[in-house]
Backbone bond lengths (Angstrom), bond angles and torsions (degrees), N, CA, C in turn:
res aa  C-N    CA-C-N  psi(-1)  N-CA   C-N-CA  omega(-1)  CA-C   N-CA-C  phi
1 M - - - 1.441 - - 1.530 110.75 -
2 K 1.363 117.14 -38.39 1.457 120.05 178.52 1.518 110.90 -61.81
3 L 1.352 116.98 -39.41 1.450 121.09 179.31 1.520 110.36 -62.55
4 L 1.322 117.29 -42.11 1.459 121.26 178.28 1.524 110.74 -62.24
5 S 1.316 117.51 -41.57 1.468 120.68 178.42 1.517 111.16 -64.25
6 R 1.341 116.54 -42.52 1.469 119.49 179.35 1.514 110.55 -65.84
7 L 1.343 117.54 -39.90 1.460 120.63 177.75 1.524 110.88 -64.02
8 S 1.329 116.95 -40.66 1.460 120.55 178.30 1.521 110.87 -64.19
9 L 1.323 117.39 -43.14 1.464 121.43 178.85 1.520 110.03 -63.90
10 H 1.352 116.49 -42.17 1.459 120.54 179.06 1.525 110.25 -62.93
11 A 1.330 117.76 -43.26 1.461 121.28 178.79 1.515 111.00 -63.28
12 L 1.334 117.42 -40.19 1.463 121.11 178.30 1.525 110.88 -64.73
13 T 1.330 117.05 -42.39 1.462 120.92 178.65 1.520 110.66 -63.04
14 L 1.339 117.31 -43.53 1.467 120.57 177.89 1.516 111.43 -63.83
15 A 1.333 116.90 -41.77 1.462 120.39 179.45 1.524 110.95 -63.77
16 T 1.326 117.44 -41.84 1.461 121.21 178.42 1.517 110.26 -61.98
17 G 1.320 116.62 -46.01 1.460 120.31 178.83 1.510 112.38 -61.98
18 T 1.347 116.98 -40.05 1.462 121.33 178.21 1.512 110.78 -63.65
19 L 1.333 117.41 -42.71 1.459 120.46 178.72 1.519 111.37 -63.49
20 L 1.328 117.30 -42.21 1.461 120.03 -179.85 1.517 111.07 -64.39
21 V 1.347 117.10 -44.39 1.467 119.88 179.49 1.516 110.24 -65.65
22 S 1.338 118.09 -39.29 1.458 121.01 177.75 1.520 110.60 -61.47
23 A 1.315 116.92 -43.79 1.461 120.53 179.30 1.523 110.19 -64.83
24 C 1.316 117.32 -39.15 1.469 120.96 178.25 1.515 110.21 -61.27
25 N 1.316 116.39 -46.97 1.454 120.42 -176.80 1.517 111.89 -67.68
26 A 1.326 117.75 -25.85 1.458 121.40 -178.64 1.522 111.93 -83.41
27 T 1.312 117.95 -12.03 1.463 121.55 -175.43 1.520 109.99 -106.63
28 P 1.332 118.16 118.06 1.462 118.76 178.15 1.518 110.73 -68.93
29 A 1.318 115.54 144.23 1.460 120.06 178.21 1.519 108.42 -82.25
30 A 1.328 115.94 107.71 1.460 120.83 178.92 1.509 108.41 -141.49
31 P 1.323 118.06 91.84 1.461 119.45 -177.51 1.516 111.39 -62.47
32 A 1.312 115.32 139.35 1.464 120.77 179.60 1.518 108.95 -80.88
33 A 1.311 116.09 125.40 1.463 120.47 -178.10 1.528 110.89 -61.23
34 E 1.329 116.95 -38.59 1.465 120.56 -177.98 1.523 111.37 -63.16
35 A 1.344 117.29 -47.50 1.462 120.53 -178.97 1.520 110.35 -65.39
36 A 1.335 117.05 -41.36 1.458 120.12 -179.51 1.525 110.76 -66.60
37 T 1.315 116.87 -38.79 1.459 120.14 -179.43 1.514 111.37 -64.74
38 S 1.331 117.94 -46.27 1.461 119.48 -179.05 1.526 111.00 -64.21
39 A 1.332 117.43 -36.44 1.462 120.09 177.85 1.524 110.26 -68.93
40 A 1.333 116.57 -39.06 1.462 119.73 -179.77 1.524 110.37 -66.59
41 D 1.333 117.48 -36.49 1.458 120.95 178.34 1.524 111.56 -62.14
42 A 1.334 116.96 -32.26 1.462 121.51 -176.99 1.528 112.20 -86.52
43 A 1.332 117.37 -10.55 1.459 120.77 -173.94 1.521 112.59 -78.42
44 P 1.342 116.25 138.60 1.461 119.52 172.02 1.535 109.29 -68.90
45 A 1.292 117.61 179.64 1.464 121.52 -179.76 1.521 110.54 -54.40
46 R 1.330 116.54 140.78 1.464 122.39 -176.36 1.530 112.90 -53.08
47 A 1.295 117.50 -38.27 1.459 120.68 -175.93 1.525 112.55 -64.04
48 T 1.317 118.28 -21.28 1.454 120.08 -176.56 1.526 113.08 -92.40
49 L 1.308 118.01 -9.36 1.467 120.13 -176.93 1.526 110.80 -87.52
50 P 1.334 116.75 139.25 1.466 120.45 -179.66 1.525 111.99 -75.73
51 V 1.311 115.38 162.61 1.460 122.74 177.69 1.525 109.65 -69.72
52 V 1.320 115.56 138.03 1.463 122.48 174.11 1.530 106.75 -100.52
53 K 1.328 117.23 115.94 1.464 122.46 177.91 1.524 107.45 -97.87
54 V 1.327 116.28 106.37 1.464 122.12 -176.30 1.522 109.23 -96.34
55 H 1.328 116.06 119.96 1.466 122.12 174.59 1.527 106.56 -99.06
56 K 1.336 116.47 123.17 1.465 119.82 -176.35 1.518 110.83 -149.28
57 D 1.311 115.51 161.12 1.450 122.27 173.13 1.530 107.53 -72.10
58 P 1.331 118.81 137.26 1.460 119.73 -177.86 1.530 114.08 -63.12
59 N 1.322 117.82 -18.32 1.464 121.26 -178.37 1.527 113.58 -94.20
60 C 1.314 117.95 1.82 1.460 120.94 -175.91 1.524 110.60 -87.61
61 G 1.329 116.70 129.75 1.459 121.47 -179.59 1.516 113.86 -92.15
62 C 1.320 118.09 -35.78 1.469 120.10 -174.93 1.525 112.12 -70.00
63 C 1.316 117.51 -25.23 1.465 120.94 179.17 1.526 110.51 -63.31
64 G 1.318 116.58 -36.14 1.460 121.00 177.05 1.518 111.35 -64.84
65 G 1.339 116.29 -36.37 1.462 120.40 176.36 1.518 111.32 -63.73
66 W 1.334 116.95 -40.49 1.469 120.62 177.80 1.528 109.77 -66.36
67 A 1.337 117.47 -41.26 1.465 121.09 178.96 1.535 109.85 -60.99
68 E 1.316 118.06 -39.55 1.469 121.27 177.70 1.530 110.73 -65.92
69 H 1.330 117.43 -37.73 1.469 121.75 175.28 1.533 109.96 -59.13
70 M 1.318 116.72 -42.59 1.461 120.83 -179.97 1.531 110.95 -68.48
71 R 1.331 117.39 -40.38 1.472 120.34 176.59 1.528 110.54 -62.08
72 A 1.335 116.81 -42.28 1.461 120.85 179.71 1.530 111.14 -62.77
73 A 1.334 117.00 -26.88 1.463 121.71 177.81 1.527 111.76 -83.38
74 G 1.336 117.05 -2.47 1.455 120.85 176.04 1.514 115.82 102.46
75 F 1.322 118.26 2.12 1.462 120.98 -179.81 1.528 110.66 -83.69
76 P 1.330 117.68 136.89 1.461 119.22 167.12 1.536 107.63 -73.75
77 V 1.332 117.00 139.22 1.466 121.03 -174.36 1.523 110.23 -126.18
78 E 1.337 115.26 133.50 1.467 122.56 171.67 1.519 107.43 -114.02
79 I 1.320 117.55 131.36 1.466 122.28 177.44 1.523 108.50 -100.64
80 H 1.327 116.24 128.62 1.465 122.78 176.72 1.525 107.73 -120.62
81 D 1.332 116.76 101.12 1.461 120.97 178.41 1.517 109.77 -77.35
82 T 1.330 115.70 136.98 1.463 120.99 178.19 1.523 109.55 -147.18
83 G 1.311 115.64 143.28 1.455 121.05 175.57 1.523 112.13 -87.74
84 D 1.327 117.36 -2.66 1.470 121.09 -177.68 1.526 110.47 -124.79
85 M 1.325 116.04 70.01 1.464 120.55 179.51 1.527 111.72 -65.29
86 A 1.326 117.15 -28.75 1.474 119.79 179.37 1.527 110.48 -60.07
87 A 1.336 117.48 -39.70 1.469 120.77 179.27 1.526 110.86 -66.67
88 V 1.326 117.43 -39.23 1.463 121.13 177.91 1.527 109.91 -62.62
89 K 1.328 116.38 -46.66 1.467 120.98 -178.13 1.534 110.88 -63.90
90 R 1.332 116.85 -41.18 1.471 120.39 177.19 1.527 110.34 -61.51
91 R 1.320 117.01 -46.75 1.471 121.89 -178.24 1.525 111.42 -60.18
92 L 1.341 116.72 -35.09 1.460 120.80 -176.57 1.534 113.74 -97.07
93 G 1.344 116.96 3.84 1.461 120.47 174.21 1.511 115.52 78.59
94 I 1.332 117.06 28.68 1.466 121.15 176.75 1.525 107.51 -92.24
95 G 1.326 116.25 110.73 1.451 121.53 -175.32 1.519 113.28 -93.75
96 D 1.322 114.56 177.26 1.467 121.42 176.80 1.517 109.19 -56.38
97 G 1.294 117.14 142.77 1.448 122.07 179.51 1.517 113.38 85.86
98 M 1.339 117.25 -9.16 1.465 121.35 179.32 1.527 111.74 -107.59
99 M 1.312 117.54 -9.29 1.457 121.67 -165.75 1.528 114.84 -76.09
100 S 1.319 112.27 146.75 1.449 123.72 169.83 1.529 105.77 -132.78
101 C 1.314 117.44 -162.57 1.464 118.93 -175.83 1.528 113.38 -82.79
102 H 1.325 118.76 -38.71 1.463 119.78 -178.08 1.530 110.52 -121.99
103 T 1.316 114.86 157.66 1.458 122.50 -179.36 1.523 107.41 -131.12
104 S 1.330 116.18 132.59 1.460 119.88 -176.97 1.523 111.63 -122.82
105 E 1.319 115.05 156.49 1.453 122.68 174.05 1.525 107.44 -119.44
106 I 1.349 115.27 128.10 1.458 120.78 -177.48 1.530 108.83 -139.65
107 D 1.303 116.44 109.46 1.464 122.23 172.34 1.534 113.43 50.31
108 G 1.333 116.68 46.01 1.462 121.23 178.19 1.513 114.85 88.63
109 Y 1.323 117.89 -3.36 1.465 122.55 178.37 1.529 109.93 -110.53
110 V 1.328 115.19 154.17 1.453 121.96 170.94 1.531 107.16 -101.19
111 V 1.319 116.20 141.63 1.459 121.64 175.93 1.523 106.97 -129.79
112 E 1.314 115.84 116.22 1.466 122.06 -177.35 1.513 109.90 -101.09
113 G 1.326 116.45 119.11 1.452 121.66 171.45 1.516 115.52 88.96
114 H 1.326 114.37 -159.48 1.468 124.21 -169.96 1.529 112.42 -86.91
115 V 1.307 116.79 48.67 1.465 123.10 -179.64 1.528 109.05 -68.57
116 P 1.340 118.17 129.99 1.465 120.61 178.21 1.530 112.30 -64.03
117 A 1.327 115.62 148.06 1.466 121.34 178.53 1.517 111.25 -57.29
118 S 1.329 117.93 -34.05 1.471 120.20 -179.71 1.525 111.63 -60.33
119 A 1.325 117.99 -38.46 1.468 121.19 178.12 1.529 110.48 -69.33
120 I 1.323 116.77 -38.06 1.462 120.74 179.88 1.527 110.12 -68.63
121 L 1.320 117.36 -40.61 1.463 120.67 176.69 1.531 110.75 -60.77
122 R 1.322 116.87 -40.29 1.466 120.66 177.08 1.532 110.59 -64.69
123 L 1.332 116.95 -44.11 1.471 121.38 177.90 1.530 110.29 -56.37
124 L 1.324 116.26 -46.82 1.465 120.49 -177.83 1.524 112.04 -68.97
125 A 1.325 117.09 -31.34 1.472 120.65 178.34 1.524 111.33 -73.94
126 E 1.332 117.21 -40.54 1.469 121.55 -176.96 1.522 113.32 -84.01
127 R 1.349 117.30 -29.17 1.462 123.79 179.78 1.534 113.51 50.09
128 P 1.340 118.90 53.96 1.469 119.40 177.98 1.530 111.11 -67.45
129 K 1.333 115.48 155.28 1.468 120.00 173.17 1.521 106.13 -75.01
130 A 1.312 116.33 99.19 1.457 122.34 -176.93 1.521 108.18 -161.38
131 R 1.336 114.97 166.71 1.461 119.55 175.38 1.520 111.45 -78.61
132 G 1.358 116.36 -34.20 1.461 118.29 -179.17 1.517 112.86 158.22
133 L 1.333 115.20 -150.65 1.460 122.60 -177.12 1.524 110.44 -121.67
134 V 1.339 115.16 148.80 1.457 121.63 -177.21 1.522 109.70 -135.66
135 L 1.332 115.95 131.17 1.461 122.37 169.21 1.522 106.96 -127.28
136 P 1.344 116.63 93.55 1.468 120.04 -177.54 1.526 112.02 -63.32
137 G 1.314 114.95 152.11 1.460 120.45 177.34 1.513 111.14 71.20
138 M 1.312 114.48 -154.84 1.458 120.97 -176.10 1.524 108.76 -144.05
139 P 1.333 117.97 74.14 1.464 120.07 -176.26 1.533 112.61 -61.80
140 I 1.313 115.56 134.32 1.463 120.61 177.38 1.523 108.90 -63.90
141 G 1.320 115.44 130.66 1.454 121.19 -179.57 1.513 113.83 97.22
142 S 1.333 117.75 -11.52 1.465 119.50 174.35 1.528 107.71 -73.54
143 P 1.338 119.13 161.22 1.463 120.48 -177.81 1.528 112.39 -55.35
144 G 1.313 116.01 126.18 1.459 122.48 -176.75 1.514 112.90 91.35
145 M 1.319 117.96 -13.11 1.466 122.81 -179.33 1.533 111.03 -118.42
146 E 1.330 116.42 29.40 1.450 121.16 -177.78 1.524 110.73 -63.74
147 S 1.308 114.89 148.39 1.458 122.38 178.85 1.525 108.58 -103.77
148 A 1.323 116.72 140.68 1.469 121.09 -179.60 1.526 111.95 -58.81
149 D 1.336 117.00 -31.28 1.471 119.78 -178.99 1.532 112.54 -89.61
150 G 1.339 117.43 3.60 1.461 121.60 177.42 1.515 114.43 82.65
151 Y 1.338 118.24 3.04 1.470 121.39 179.72 1.526 109.61 -63.03
152 R 1.334 115.87 138.54 1.467 122.49 178.12 1.519 109.82 -134.29
153 E 1.329 116.32 131.33 1.456 121.49 171.20 1.524 107.77 -87.29
154 P 1.332 118.04 138.25 1.460 117.74 172.20 1.532 108.86 -67.03
155 F 1.324 116.78 146.00 1.462 120.13 178.35 1.520 110.04 -148.07
156 T 1.323 114.77 160.67 1.455 122.06 -179.49 1.516 109.74 -123.32
157 V 1.318 116.31 128.47 1.458 122.43 174.37 1.529 106.94 -89.41
158 A 1.337 115.87 133.98 1.464 120.81 -179.01 1.525 110.74 -107.08
159 L 1.329 114.81 146.95 1.463 121.94 172.26 1.527 106.68 -86.92
160 L 1.317 116.54 126.20 1.460 122.74 177.38 1.522 107.71 -92.83
161 D 1.330 115.53 105.85 1.464 120.65 -178.57 1.523 111.22 -70.93
162 E 1.312 115.44 165.83 1.460 121.15 -179.58 1.523 112.06 -60.35
163 D 1.343 117.50 -28.89 1.469 121.08 179.96 1.524 112.89 -85.74
164 G 1.333 117.68 2.26 1.464 121.84 178.62 1.518 114.38 92.81
165 S 1.321 117.30 -4.24 1.469 119.36 179.15 1.532 109.96 -79.44
166 L 1.332 114.80 157.80 1.460 121.67 -178.76 1.515 110.12 -116.03
167 H 1.342 116.31 140.03 1.458 123.07 177.41 1.519 108.59 -137.80
168 E 1.318 116.92 145.50 1.463 120.20 179.68 1.533 110.23 -57.27
169 F 1.324 115.15 133.28 1.458 121.29 178.17 1.529 110.86 -114.13
170 S 1.342 116.47 -45.71 1.473 119.79 178.66 1.522 110.24 -154.49
171 R 1.334 114.71 146.35 1.471 121.40 176.72 1.521 108.56 -108.87
172 H 1.316 115.20 143.95 1.457 121.57 -179.10 1.532 108.23 -132.57
173 E 1.309 115.45 115.08 1.477 120.85 -176.68 1.507 110.95 -94.99
């Protein structure tokens, strides 16, 4: 019975990853100038911002849009393509229900998904005792997931505590 449960969990994890990669590939990377501009306005001098290490599937397009959003906010960005995102997420403590397409490391924090630069700047300014920030899924209108017609889904970025629990960090309408 344990083997069946592990196989079911493995199949669910693979299916989730396939859906995320499919959604990434279906979404063109087109950073929104408005979102990037507001994030850039809030950014401190470029020299003071830490490097954003983005781990992503090489076939994902929306991750590049998020990386451009971060560059526009003044962050230096390194792209690390990998065919095994599940291993990256496991290593960084991103569990089921928290996943998005890409996972980043920024100044000792993990950032999962299309988290806006404004939330990351707040995280770095406040420096809470936490693992990082999580935006599960791929909400339309989040950085890198912009819609041509300007449609935006409201979404909430969660703080990932050291114990693995999630708490609301910022809301984006």
